[in-house]
C-alpha positions in Angstrom: 1.4 -0.5 -118.6 2.3 3.5 -118.9 6.0 4.1 -117.3 5.5 7.3 -115.1 9.1 8.1 -115.1 8.8 8.9 -118.6 5.5 10.7 -118.2 5.7 14.5 -118.5 2.3 16.8 -117.5 2.0 19.3 -119.7 -1.3 21.8 -120.0 -1.8 22.8 -123.3 -2.4 26.4 -124.0 -5.9 26.3 -125.1 -6.5 25.1 -121.5 -5.2 28.5 -120.4 -7.3 30.6 -123.1 -10.5 28.6 -122.2 -9.8 29.5 -118.4 -8.9 33.2 -119.0 -10.7 34.1 -122.1 -13.9 31.9 -121.3 -13.6 31.0 -125.2 -15.1 27.5 -124.6 -17.3 25.7 -121.7 -15.9 23.0 -119.5 -18.7 20.4 -121.1 -17.3 21.4 -125.2 -13.6 21.4 -123.9 -13.5 17.9 -122.5 -16.0 16.7 -125.4 -13.4 18.3 -128.0 -10.3 16.6 -126.4 -12.6 13.1 -126.3 -13.3 13.6 -130.1 -9.9 14.8 -131.1 -8.2 11.8 -129.4 -10.3 9.3 -130.4 -11.4 8.3 -126.7 -14.3 6.1 -127.0 -15.7 6.7 -123.3 -14.8 8.7 -120.6 -15.7 9.5 -116.9 -14.4 12.3 -114.7 -14.7 13.5 -111.0 -13.4 16.6 -109.3 -13.9 16.6 -105.4 -12.3 17.2 -102.0 -11.8 15.3 -99.1 -15.6 16.0 -98.0 -17.4 16.5 -100.9 -17.6 15.6 -105.0 -17.6 18.7 -106.7 -18.2 17.3 -109.9 -19.3 14.0 -111.5 -19.6 13.1 -115.1 -19.4 10.7 -117.9 -19.1 10.9 -121.6 -18.7 8.5 -125.0 -19.6 5.0 -125.5 -19.1 1.7 -123.8 -17.7 0.2 -126.8 -17.3 1.7 -130.0 -19.1 -0.8 -131.9 -22.4 -0.6 -129.8 -24.5 2.2 -128.8 -24.7 1.7 -125.0 -23.2 5.1 -123.3 -20.9 5.3 -120.5 -22.4 6.0 -117.0 -20.6 7.5 -113.7 -21.5 4.0 -111.9 -19.3 2.0 -115.1 -16.3 0.3 -114.4 -13.2 0.8 -115.8 -9.7 -0.8 -115.3 -7.0 1.4 -113.3 -3.8 0.0 -114.8 -0.8 1.1 -112.4 -3.0 2.9 -110.4 -3.4 -0.4 -108.6 -0.1 0.4 -107.1 -1.4 2.7 -104.5 -4.0 0.2 -103.5 -1.1 -2.6 -103.1 0.9 0.0 -100.8 -2.4 0.7 -98.8 -2.8 -3.0 -97.8 0.9 -3.2 -97.0 0.6 -0.1 -94.7 -2.4 -1.8 -92.8 -0.1 -4.7 -92.5 2.5 -2.5 -91.4 0.1 -0.6 -88.9 -0.8 -4.3 -87.5 2.9 -4.8 -87.0 3.1 -7.8 -89.0 5.7 -6.3 -91.3 7.9 -2.9 -91.2 8.7 -0.6 -94.1 12.3 -1.9 -93.3 11.5 -5.4 -93.1 14.1 -7.1 -96.1 12.7 -9.2 -98.7 15.2 -12.2 -97.8 14.1 -11.9 -94.1 11.0 -13.4 -95.3 12.5 -15.7 -98.0 15.9 -16.5 -96.9 15.9 -19.7 -99.4 16.3 -17.5 -102.2 19.2 -15.5 -101.2 21.8 -18.0 -101.8 20.7 -17.7 -105.4 20.4 -14.0 -105.9 22.5 -11.1 -106.5 24.4 -9.8 -103.6 23.2 -6.2 -104.8 19.5 -7.6 -103.7 20.5 -8.7 -100.5 19.2 -5.9 -98.2 16.3 -4.4 -100.4 13.3 -3.8 -98.3 9.1 -3.5 -98.5 9.7 0.5 -99.0 12.5 -0.3 -102.0 10.0 -2.3 -103.6 7.3 -0.1 -103.4 8.8 2.9 -103.8 11.0 1.6 -106.9 14.3 1.8 -105.2 15.3 -1.8 -105.3 16.9 -1.8 -108.6 14.5 -4.7 -110.2 14.3 -4.6 -113.5 11.2 -3.0 -114.7 8.8 -5.9 -116.9 6.8 -3.0 -118.3 4.7 -5.3 -120.1 2.2 -7.1 -118.1 0.5 -9.2 -120.7 0.0 -12.9 -119.7 1.1 -14.0 -123.1 4.8 -13.0 -122.2 7.2 -16.1 -121.8 8.5 -14.7 -118.7 4.9 -15.0 -117.1 4.6 -18.5 -117.8 5.1 -20.0 -114.5 3.8 -23.3 -112.6 1.6 -22.9 -109.5 -0.9 -21.0 -107.8 -0.7 -17.3 -107.8 1.6 -17.2 -104.4 3.7 -19.6 -105.7 4.1 -17.9 -109.1 5.3 -14.7 -107.4 8.1 -16.6 -105.7 9.4 -18.4 -108.7 9.3 -15.3 -110.4 11.2 -13.5 -107.8 13.7 -16.2 -107.5 14.2 -15.9 -111.5 14.7 -12.2 -111.6 16.8 -11.9 -108.5 19.5 -13.2 -110.6 19.4 -10.3 -113.2 21.7 -7.7 -113.5 19.9 -4.7 -111.2 18.7 -1.7 -113.1 19.7 1.5 -113.0 17.7 4.7 -113.2 17.9 7.1 -116.0 19.7 10.3 -116.0 18.2 12.6 -113.7 16.1 10.1 -112.2 16.3 8.8 -108.5 14.5 5.3 -109.2 13.6 2.4 -111.8 9.9 2.1 -111.9 9.5 -1.6 -112.0 6.3 -3.7 -112.0 8.1 -6.9 -110.9 9.3 -4.7 -107.8 5.5 -4.7 -106.6 5.1 -8.5 -107.7 7.9 -8.8 -105.0 6.3 -6.7 -102.5 2.9 -8.6 -103.0 5.2 -11.7 -102.1 6.0 -10.0 -98.7 2.5 -9.1 -98.2 1.2 -12.4 -98.8 3.7 -14.3 -96.7 3.3 -12.3 -93.5 -0.9 -12.4 -93.8 -0.9 -16.0 -94.9 -3.2 -14.6 -97.5 -3.5 -13.8 -101.4 -3.5 -10.4 -102.7 -6.8 -10.9 -104.3 -8.0 -12.4 -100.8 -6.4 -9.2 -99.2 -8.3 -6.6 -101.8 -11.7 -8.5 -100.9 -11.1 -8.2 -97.1 -9.5 -4.9 -96.7 -10.7 -2.9 -99.8 -14.5 -4.5 -100.5 -15.3 -6.1 -97.0 -13.9 -3.5 -94.2 -14.2 -0.5 -96.5 -17.2 -1.5 -98.7 -15.4 -0.1 -101.7 -16.1 -2.6 -104.7 -12.7 -3.2 -106.4 -12.7 -5.9 -108.8 -9.5 -8.1 -110.1 -9.2 -8.1 -114.0 -11.0 -6.6 -116.6 -14.3 -4.9 -116.1 -16.2 -6.9 -118.9 -15.1 -10.4 -117.6 -17.4 -10.5 -115.0 -20.2 -8.1 -117.2 -20.2 -8.0 -120.8 -22.1 -4.7 -120.6 -19.5 -2.8 -118.6 -17.3 -0.8 -120.8 -15.0 -3.0 -123.2 -11.4 -1.8 -123.9 -10.0 -0.6 -127.1 -6.6 -0.5 -129.2 -5.7 1.0 -132.3 -5.2 -1.7 -135.0 -4.3 -0.7 -138.7 -5.6 2.6 -138.3 -8.9 1.6 -136.7 -10.1 1.7 -133.1 -11.0 -2.2 -132.3 -13.1 -3.3 -129.3 -11.8 -6.0 -127.1 -14.5 -7.9 -125.0 -14.6 -11.0 -123.3 -14.0 -13.3 -126.3 -10.3 -11.4 -126.7 -7.6 -13.6 -124.9 -5.9 -10.8 -123.2 -5.4 -10.3 -119.3 -2.6 -9.2 -117.0 -0.5 -12.2 -115.6 -1.5 -13.6 -112.2 2.0 -12.2 -110.6 1.4 -8.8 -112.1 -2.0 -8.1 -110.8 -0.7 -6.2 -107.7 1.1 -3.8 -109.9 -1.9 -3.2 -112.1 -5.2 -5.3 -112.7 -7.9 -3.9 -110.6 -11.3 -2.1 -111.9 -13.7 0.2 -110.1 -16.5 2.5 -110.7 -15.2 6.2 -110.3 -17.7 6.6 -107.5 -15.8 4.1 -105.1 -12.7 5.5 -106.9 -13.3 8.8 -105.6 -14.2 7.4 -101.5 -10.1 5.8 -102.1 -8.8 8.6 -102.8 -10.7 10.9 -100.3 -9.2 8.4 -97.6 -5.8 10.1 -98.4 -7.2 13.8 -98.8 -8.7 13.3 -95.2 -5.5 11.5 -93.5 -3.1 14.2 -95.0 -5.6 16.8 -93.3 -4.7 14.8 -89.8 -8.1 12.3 -90.0 -7.9 9.0 -88.5 -9.5 6.3 -90.5 -8.8 3.0 -92.3 -5.2 4.1 -91.8 -3.7 6.6 -89.5 -3.2 10.0 -90.5 0.6 9.9 -89.8 0.7 6.5 -92.0 -1.1 8.4 -95.0 1.4 11.1 -94.8 4.0 8.7 -95.0 2.6 7.2 -97.9 2.5 10.3 -99.9 5.7 11.7 -98.8 8.5 9.1 -97.7 10.2 9.3 -101.0 10.8 12.3 -103.2 9.7 12.0 -106.9 7.6 8.5 -106.4 6.3 7.4 -102.9 4.3 4.1 -102.6 1.9 3.9 -105.9 2.1 8.2 -106.0 4.7 10.0 -107.9 4.9 13.3 -106.5 6.0 16.9 -107.6 6.0 20.7 -106.5 4.8 22.9 -109.1 4.5 26.6 -108.3 4.8 26.0 -104.5 1.8 23.4 -104.4 2.3 19.8 -103.8 1.0 17.4 -106.1 0.5 13.2 -106.2 -0.3 11.8 -109.4 -0.3 8.5 -111.3 -1.2 7.2 -114.6 -2.2 3.5 -115.4 -3.1 1.4 -118.4 -2.9 -2.3 -119.2 -2.9 -1.2 -122.8 -6.7 -1.1 -123.2 -8.0 1.2 -120.6 -6.4 4.4 -119.5 -6.7 6.0 -115.8 -5.2 9.3 -114.4 -5.3 10.5 -110.8 -4.1 13.8 -109.6 -4.1 15.2 -105.7 -3.6 18.7 -105.0 -3.2 17.7 -101.4 -2.4 21.2 -99.7 -5.2 22.5 -101.5 -7.7 19.6 -100.6 -8.7 18.7 -104.1 -8.2 15.8 -106.5 -9.4 14.8 -109.9 -10.0 11.5 -111.7 -10.4 10.8 -115.5 -10.9 7.4 -116.8 -11.2 6.1 -120.3 -11.9 2.5 -122.1 -8.8 3.4 -124.4 -5.5 2.9 -123.4 -2.6 3.8 -125.8 0.3 6.7 -124.6 -1.9 9.2 -126.6 -4.9 8.3 -124.5 -3.3 8.8 -121.5 -1.9 12.1 -122.3 -5.1 13.2 -123.2 -6.6 12.2 -120.0 -4.2 14.0 -118.1 -4.8 17.2 -119.9 -8.5 16.9 -119.1 -7.5 16.4 -115.5 -5.2 19.7 -115.6 -8.0 21.4 -117.0 -10.5 20.3 -114.4 -7.9 21.0 -111.5 -6.9 24.3 -112.6 -10.5 25.5 -113.2 -11.6 24.2 -109.8 -8.5 25.8 -108.4 -9.1 29.4 -109.5 -12.9 28.7 -108.4 -11.8 28.0 -104.6 -9.3 30.7 -103.9 
């Protein structure tokens, strides 16, 4: 899973040349990036709080077959799942089952005596905004020895927490104010499960799917339907398709940090909730809550990294569990957002789709001036 801390947004000079000099069409540029960086399949969208300005797909569902990607296809979004987990937590806060300042050990006092005192006052907000000092656990692969824990998904998270809360806290890198941690989000999910009496998976089903009619699924898209896009990795210089027969999945304890898949159509609708909320509209959450989710903490706030660039506020996140990649970016003051997803998930692919996202945002920002 990608580390958002280390991720640096860069717009290639070619983008500016294409925009300023009209040297290439949008479609040709995106296809050239896809081919150059060997992205097997790609889907992307640009939209406002009210309208979808563009949605398109290119490439294949799998490299060893002829089936083409469609905009209705599902893609794994990796760490972009964190914004969904924070969204669920926000609903429980609004229902007064939790507070942002609820401490982890308020809900799990039995674990406190065996934990390091540096963690005794960590809160739900600390965990979801990566301020708790929990070690990163960057890999979410279920084959990791650290994730082989007995019990159901709820019990596994608690036993995992009991283990990692004995570890020395992690310190931010120089110039950073937080430590990006998949494990910290797992602890936050335990808090959500404790106060709701439901599993994280059940809450995704209740809030996202049932109430909002958004079709999010846990796991990789091909698990339920082998005709959906397969993930891909680079193996000995060749791109290898990984489908249902490949034993790779996200550990149950790490699902809230990075294990959802969705079509770009439903993902647009989810992000539009934030755009509408930032503009002052109450929908599933209050407008005040949406603003809090996006702005409560500098640099990283509840599943969204944030940055001011040339006087504009941006919220963004990339995600990958190694075989797919997703990138979402909001230009919230201009009511504009972009999503780019691919079924190839190495670091180069993540940088590539971020480049496409910046190209699209710059293009549509210029058109809407």
